[in-house]
Structures are given as structure tokens and as C-alpha cells.
N, C-alpha and C positions, 0 to 999 in steps of 0.2 A: 750420531743418533743411536740411542740405546735399542738393543734388540728386544722386541716384545714376545710374549709367549702364547698369543691366542691360537696359533696353529697347533699347539700341543694340548689345548684345553677343550674338553667336550662342551663347556658352557659358552663357547665363543658366540654362538648364535643368539643367545639371550642376555648376555652380560653387557651392560652399558659401558663398562670400563675395558672391554676387549680392545687391545691395540693401544691402550694408554701407556705411555712411557713411564709414568709414575706409579701405576698400579698393576699393569699386566706383566707379571713376572712369576718366577717359581716360588716367591715368598707369599704370593696371594693366598690367603686362608681358604678361599673357595676352591682354588686350584688344588691345594693340598687335600681338601676334603674329598675331591673327586679322583685325584690321581696320585696323591702322596707327594712328598717333597722331591723325590727322585723320578717321579713320573711313572712308577711301576707299582703303585699301591693304591690306597684310597678305595672309594666305592666302586670304581671301574674294575679294579682287581678282585674285590670281594664278589662282584657279579660274574666273575670268570669269563669276561668277554675276551675272545681270541685277539691276540695282539694286532693282527692284520685289520681288524674291524673296529678298534677302540675309538677311532676318531669319526666314525660315520654316524649320521643320524638319518631319520626318515627323509628330511628335506635336503640333506647334503650327503650324497653318496653317488658312486659311478653307475649304479644300476637303474636309477629313475628313468633316464632317457631311453633305455632299451626295453624297459618293462612298464610302459606307460599305463596300460590297462590295470595291471596288478597294483601299481601305486595309486591309481585312482581309488581302488577299493580299500587299500591300506590307509590312505589319508583319511577316508571317511570313517573307517573303523577306529583309528586313533583319536580322531576329533570327538567321537562319541564316547569312547571307552575311558580315556585318560581322566577326564573330570569326575567320573563316577567313583574313583578311588576315594575321594574325600566326602562322598555322600553316604548318609545312612540309608539303609533299606533300598539301595540302588538295584536296578534291574540286572538280570544276568546278561553278560556279554558273551556271545559265542566265541570260543577259541578259533584260532586260524590254523589252516592246514595249507602250507605253502608247498606246491607240488610242481615238478617238471620231470619228464621222462629222461631228459638229458642232464648230465652233470654240468656244473659251472655256469648255470644260468642266473645266478645271483640270489638264490634262496637263502643261503646261510648269511651272506652279507646283509640281506634285507632283514632277516630275523634279528641279527645283531644290531642293526640300525634301529629297529623298533625297541629293542632292549635299552639301547643308549638313550633314545628319546624319552622313554619312560623314566629312566634314571634321572635325566635332567628335569623332567616335568615334576616328579615327586619331590625332588630336592628343592627346586625353586618355589613350588607351590607351598610346601611346608614352611619355608622361610617367610613367605608373604603372610601366612596365617599365624606367625609367631610360634610355630611348632618346631620340634627337633626333627630334622629329616631322618628317615630310616637309613640305617647303614647298608642294608641289603634288601631293597625292594624288588629286585629282579635277579634271576640267576640263569646262566647259559649252561646247559647240560649237553655235552657231546655224548649222545646215547651209544654210539658205537664203542667209544673209549670206555664208557661206564660198563658196558657188557663185558668187554675184555678184562677189566679189573675184577668183575664178578667171577669170571671163569678162572682168573689167575689165583685168587685166594682159595678157590674151591679145588684147586689142583692138589692131589694128595702128595705130590712129589716135592712141593716147596716146604721149607722149614716151618715149623709150627709158629714160632715167634713172628716170622715175616708174614705168614698168612693172617695172623691175628691183627697185626698192624694194618695190613691192607684191608681187612674186613672192617675195622673201625673207621677207616677213611671212607670206605664205600657207604657205610650206613650213615655217617655224618652228612655226606652229600645227599643221600636219600631224604634225610630229615629236613635239610635246607630246601630241597626241591619240593617237598610236600606242602610246605607252608609259606613259601615266598609269594608275594603279591602277584608277580608275573613270572612265568617260567618259559624258557625256550628249550624245547627238546629238538636238538639237531639230529637229523637222520633217524627218524622213528622206524623207517622201513629196513632195519638191519636184517642181514641174512642169518637164518638158522638160529634164532634165539632159543636157548634151552628151556625146558619146562619150568625149571626153578626160576629162571629169569622172567618167564611169563608172569609168574606170581608177583614178583617184585614190581614189574612194569604195571600190572593191573592195579595193584595196591596204590601206587603213586598216582596214576591217572584217575582212578576212581575217587580217591581222596580229594583231589583237586576239583573234580566235577561236583561232588557232593557239597563241597564248601564254596562253590561258585568262584573258584580261583582260576582265572584264564590261563591257558597254555598256548604257545605258538609252536606248531610242529613244522619241521621241514622233512621232505622225503622225495626220493626218486621213484617211489611206488605210489600209484594212484590209490586214493583212500579205499576204494572198493576192493583193491587187491591185498590190503593188509590181512585179510582173512587167510591168505596163503602163508603168512608169516607168524600170525598170532592166533590164539584161540578165539572162539566166537564172542566170549564175554568182553574181551578187550576191544575187539573189532567193533562190536556194537556200541561201546561207550564212546569210541572216537568218532564213528560215523554219525551217530545220532546227535552229537553236540558240536560239530565243527562246520565251519564254512571253508570250502576248498577254494584256493586262489591259484590259478595255473600260471606258471612262468613259461614263456614261449622261446623258441629259437634254439640255437646251438650254444656251445660253451663260450663264455666271455671271460674266462680266466685270464689273468694278466691285468685286468682293469685296476685291481686293487693296488698293484705295484706302481701303476701310473697315477694313482689317486693323489691329488694335491689339495689339501684342505685350504 
């Protein structure tokens, strides 16, 4: 019996040919569109989804069973929000703020799962409508890493050519993050962001709010406590436009290693 490829494909939950010996393989054009021929490219890679979470979706991930209340709210949010992407003059959808005091409760896995599900939805819905699917409808931004990159190219000790290269990459990511349909900002509650980075963060978040582009934030800092990390302008923008969803319990890290699609 020929080995099929559905376990490696994010479309497995919606594809009628998933598991088919004649169609479900690495030559499948839909698989290549999402993952690339070698499984490390395509739209999933362009969305910058972390490798550990690339096969998870809202309905299929190891966090659902331990965060049932959070997923009740997330399911309702996704059901309402996703279809509005293809509607003109649609209502504003509140961004989500996924919070827990403890680390490892599944916030990042959940945010990535929402991103993956959104990627699948926009891809399949565009095909149904006879449209060309967007190559990058969603982007996953590791805010902590992004801040480190900002600090690195502003370090006067690094060579100029290296700093310029790093700066170009940083601002390319900023431009992607500003205008992508759905943005995940992982770990918004970073410690000690510089004043200069405050300005970058405010510009990004304010641009998305003004243009009604939803953002999913994850944080170990309660929304009200962001005022201790950022200036009041940015705090007000996040607080006034977000719905906080709390993740309970202690760390569940290790679940993703045991996750079998």
C-alpha cells in the first residue's frame, strides 16, 4: 500500500482527497501551494508559522481539551470573523488578546492554530469563488525576537553593512505585518522595550486598528499591566479594541512533541 501524505498537509481537514493513494502525495498541487514540494515552503512558510505548530488548526491541536472555555470563545470568534474577509463593508472584528500568567499554557500554539485555520479558510474559499488565493493572508510575528533584531542593528558596535542588512529585513517584516489580513503578535508583553521600539510598535498596532485589520496577541502580562511595559498611547490602543481570553492552569509544554496529526 502506498504511503499517503495527509499527516503532513494542513489541508487534510477539508480536502476530499486526503488519504487517497492516487492523489494524496507530495506532488499534489494544493500541498505544494501550502507547504512547497519539500514541505518547508509555500504559504505556511511565508506566514512564518513556527515549525512546532505548522500542522495544528483550531479544531485539531493538543490544547483544546485543556483550555475548553478559551476554545469555546475562539470557535465563536473564528466562525464570525473568517467569512467577513470576503464581504465588502464588513463590521469590525475585535482583535484577540490571549493571556495567561503562567508560561506553557497553550497561547502560542493556539495563536498559530488560528493562523493556520485562517490560512486554510482563505485558500479554500478563494478557490471556491474562482479567485487566486492570497500568498500571505496571515503572518506570525515573534515580538520578542523582532525587538532583539531592532536592538541588534541599532548597536553602534556592529559593522555598518551588517547593520544595514539587518535593518532592511526588520522593516520588510514591519511592512508585511502592517498590511497582512491577520497578524499574530506573539509575546506582546516583552520586558523593557526601548523608547524607539515603542514608536515602531505603536505605528504597527495603530495602523492595523485604523484600517480594521485584526491582530491576535499572546502575552504573559494581563492587558491592564501593559501600561507598565509600554507608553499610555499604545496601552490605550490595545486595551480599547481587544477581547481578552484567559488560559488557565500550569504549563503543558511537551504536548506538542506528543501531538500526532
